[in-house]
N, C-alpha and C positions, 0 to 999 in steps of 0.2 A: 535331352538332359540339360539341366541348368548349369551353365558354366559360371563359376564365381571368380571374379578377379578381385582379390582382397588382400589386405595385410591383416590377417586374422588376429594378430597379437593385440590390435587396437580394440577389439570387440570381445566381450565375454562370450563364451561358447553358446549359452542359451539364446542370447540376442542374435548372434550370427545365424544360428539354425532357424530361428523364426523369420528373420529377414530373408533367408534363402527360400523358405516356404512361401513367403509373401511374393517373391519375384516369380515363382513358378506359375503364378496366375496373373502376371502383371499386364499392363496395357499393350496390346498388340493390334489395336483397332486398325483395320485397313478397309473396312466396308461401312457404308452408311445407308440405312433405310431412311431416306429423307422424308418420304411421305408419312412414315410413322412418327418421326420426330416432329414434323410440322403439325400433325394432328394433335399430338400430346401437348405441344406448345400452345395451340389454340385452346384446348380444353382446360389446361392448368393455369395459363398465364394471360391469354388474350391476344388481341391483334398486334399490339406493339412488340411482343416477343416473337410472334410469327414473322413480322417484318424483319426483325434482327436475325432470326434463323435463316430467312431467305437471303439476306445480305451475306451471312456467314457462308452459306452454301455456294452462292455465286462467287464469292471470293476464293473459296477452295477450288472451284472449277478454274478460275483464272490463274491460280497458282501453278497449275500443272505445266504451263509453258514458261514459267518464270525462271531466271537463274536462281541458284540456291540462296545467295545472299539476299536477293529480293524477297524470296519466300520467308526468310527469317524476319525481315523487317515488317512484312505484311502481317504475319501472325502476331508478332510482338505488338505492333501498333493497333491491330484490330481490338485486342482485349484491353490494352492499356488506355485506349481512348474511350471505351464504351462501358467499362466496368469500374466501379468505385471500390478502392481498397478499404476494407474495415476488418476488424478482428472478428473471429468466429462468433462470439456471443452476440454481437450486433447483427451479423449477417444471417446467422442460422439459429440463434438462441441456444447454442451448445458451446461447450468449452473447446471442442476440437471436432470439426466436421469436414470431410473431404467431398466436395461437390462435383457432380458431373458437369460437362460443358453446358448442357441444356439448363440445368439448375442455375449455373452461374449467369447465363444470359437472361433467364427468366427473373432472377432476383436483382440483377443489375449491380451487384456488389459481391465481394468475396475476399477471402484471406489469401495469403501468398501461395499456398498450395493449390488453390482453385485456379489462380492465374497460370501456374506452371503446368497443371494437368490440362487445362484448356488449350494452351499453346502447343504442348506436346501432341495432343490429339489433332489439332488443326494442321500441324506440319506433317504428321504421318499421312493424314488424308490428302494433303497437298503434294505428296510424292517424295518427301524426305525419308531417307533410309533410317530406320529405327536405330541402327548401329551408331549413328552419329548424334543421337540424342540421349541425354541423361537428366532425369528429374533429380535435382541436387539439393540436399539439405546442407545448409551452411550456418555458421555463426557470423552474424553481421555486426560490425562495429558501429555503434550509434554515437552521434555527437562529435564527429571529427576524428582526425588521426591521433590525437593525444588522449582520446577517451578510453576509459577502461570498461565501458559498458558494452556488453554484447547481448544480442538477442537471437533466438532461433528464427531462421528464415528459410524460404525455399525458392529456388530459381530454376530455370531451364538452361542447361549447358549444351552447346552444339560443338562437336568435334569434327573438323573437316577430315582428319585422319585420326587413328587411335592414339597417336603420340603427340598430336598437335595441341597447342594452347587453345582452350575452348573459348568460344564466344558466349557471353552471358546475356540471357534474356531475363529481364527483371521487371517487376512492377513498381519498384520504388525509385530506381534510377532508370528512366524509361528508354534511354539510348542504349544500343548494343555495343558493348566494349569487350575486348579480350580480357581474359582473367588476370593477365599481368597488370592491367590498369584498374582492376577491382580489388585493390589491396585491403579494402574494408571487409572483404568476405574471406572466411576460412572454411574450406570444404570439410565436411564430416563424412558424408557418404553420398554417392549418386547411384541411380539405378535406371535400367530400362528392361525390356523383356528378355534380355539375354545375360545380364550380369549385374553384379554389385561391386562398386568401386569405393574403397575406403581411403580417405586422404587426411593426413595430418595426425598428430598425436592428440586426438580429441577424446572427451568423455564419451561414454556409450551414447549412441544416437537416440535411444529411447529407454526410459526406465520402465515402460509398460508395453513391451513388444506385442503381447497378446491383443491389446486394445488396438494398436496400429494395424495388425493383421486383419482384425475383424472389420475395421473401417475400410480397408482396401478392398476386401472381398465384397462388402456391402456396396461400395462404389461401382465395382465391376458389374454386379447384378443390376443395379439401378440403371447404369449406362446401357447395358444390353436390352433392358426393357424399353428404353427410350430410342432404340434403333441403331446403336453402335455395336458392331460385332466384327 
């Protein structure tokens, strides 16, 4: 049964209910059918993506024996160095699209949620406990500490323990910093396969939760078809 760790007063009840339903089918990937993914990469994208998928797979194998901090850096650098950040309309021709890791590698570019999802997946496959990871929706302050401009953004947060200050894996500021040094980010909610965490007195995380839910379910189906299960 899904355990929700929330401050429910910050979320309208219908939004909270739909986010809970979303999490009931969230990413718990621990297995990879590599041959299937490689075959699809060849058919869909060609030899350059196959080479990248091979490198990704070899890196995941190498991560098994790494200390946890090195795993974080490895996954963070892998995608930050190889994938170009663009908005969804340029990457996918849609206003809001959540890509599978294979789609992100095949396309060579993606939005912030694509980076967070890809890193989350790589770390789980690399042996990091899902309890330590949260895909986190934030409001990012743009233009410096005096700016009043904020934009929706998504990062991956790593918690060494449940009460620890998390380390932030981001695609805009590419070094990993503790959240106490990322004062430009205001957390709205974070999630993994076991819970939903709401932080700060923020506006509702989504004005169209039904659309977010359908995108997430679609992502899971596409990922399973590509060999992630």
